[in-house]
C-alpha positions as CSV (number, residue, x, y, z in Angstrom):
1,X,-37.9,-13.7,-5.1
2,X,-39.3,-10.4,-6.4
3,X,-37.5,-8.8,-3.5
4,X,-34.1,-10.1,-4.8
5,X,-34.8,-8.6,-8.2
6,X,-35.7,-5.3,-6.6
7,X,-32.3,-5.1,-4.9
8,X,-30.2,-6.7,-7.7
9,X,-28.5,-3.5,-8.9
10,X,-27.9,-1.9,-5.5
11,X,-24.7,0.0,-4.8
12,X,-22.3,-1.0,-2.0
13,X,-23.6,1.9,0.0
14,X,-27.3,0.9,-0.5
15,X,-26.5,-2.7,0.6
16,X,-24.6,-1.4,3.6
17,X,-27.6,0.7,4.6
18,X,-30.0,-2.3,4.3
19,X,-27.7,-4.4,6.4
20,X,-27.5,-1.7,9.1
21,X,-31.3,-1.4,9.1
22,X,-31.6,-5.2,9.6
23,X,-29.1,-5.2,12.4
24,X,-30.9,-2.4,14.2
25,X,-34.2,-4.1,13.8
26,X,-32.8,-7.4,15.2
27,X,-31.1,-5.6,18.1
28,X,-34.3,-4.0,19.2
29,X,-35.7,-7.5,19.6
30,X,-39.4,-6.7,18.8
31,X,-39.5,-8.6,15.5
32,X,-41.4,-11.9,15.4
33,X,-39.2,-15.1,15.3
34,X,-40.0,-16.1,11.7
35,X,-39.4,-12.5,10.5
36,X,-36.2,-12.4,12.6
37,X,-34.9,-15.6,10.9
38,X,-35.7,-14.2,7.4
39,X,-34.0,-10.9,8.3
40,X,-31.0,-12.8,9.7
41,X,-30.6,-14.8,6.5
42,X,-30.9,-11.6,4.4
43,X,-28.3,-10.0,6.6
44,X,-25.9,-12.9,6.2
45,X,-26.3,-12.7,2.4
46,X,-25.8,-9.0,2.3
47,X,-22.7,-9.3,4.5
48,X,-21.2,-11.9,2.2
49,X,-21.9,-9.7,-0.9
50,X,-20.3,-6.7,0.8
51,X,-17.3,-8.8,1.8
52,X,-16.9,-10.0,-1.7
53,X,-17.1,-6.5,-3.1
54,X,-14.4,-5.3,-0.6
55,X,-12.1,-8.1,-1.4
56,X,-12.4,-7.4,-5.2
57,X,-11.7,-3.7,-4.5
58,X,-8.7,-4.6,-2.4
59,X,-7.4,-6.9,-5.2
60,X,-7.9,-4.2,-7.8
61,X,-6.1,-1.6,-5.7
62,X,-3.1,-4.0,-5.1
63,X,-2.3,-4.2,-8.8
64,X,0.0,-2.0,-11.0
65,X,0.7,-1.9,-14.7
66,X,4.1,-2.8,-16.0
67,X,5.7,-0.9,-18.9
68,X,3.9,-3.2,-21.4
69,X,0.5,-2.5,-20.0
70,X,0.2,-5.8,-18.1
71,X,-1.3,-6.0,-14.6
72,X,1.3,-7.0,-12.0
73,X,1.0,-7.4,-8.3
74,X,1.9,-4.2,-6.4
75,X,5.2,-4.6,-4.6
76,X,4.5,-5.8,-1.0
77,X,0.8,-6.5,-1.7
78,X,1.2,-9.8,0.1
79,X,3.0,-8.3,3.0
80,X,1.2,-7.2,6.1
81,X,-2.2,-8.5,5.0
82,X,-5.0,-8.2,7.5
83,X,-7.0,-11.3,8.7
84,X,-10.8,-11.2,9.1
85,X,-10.5,-9.4,12.4
86,X,-8.3,-6.6,11.0
87,X,-5.1,-8.0,12.6
88,X,-2.0,-7.9,10.5
89,X,-0.6,-11.3,9.5
90,X,2.7,-12.2,8.0
């Protein structure tokens, strides 16, 4: 739990670097099973946090302000969205 508090205020880039390090360690295959499972769980959590951050950034970038200062969806923001694999959907 202390480890969670240590990483609580990490930037997107810091989280990405941690995830890459975990992936590299797991790909090498010389990590004990118990440690591999813990690293895998941490990697999944980091991946979910990064995905959430990216979706929030995408939502923010897809908004405009109207003449009264209210947020409105950007024209066409629902068109040509990408699915989880990066393929465009209609």
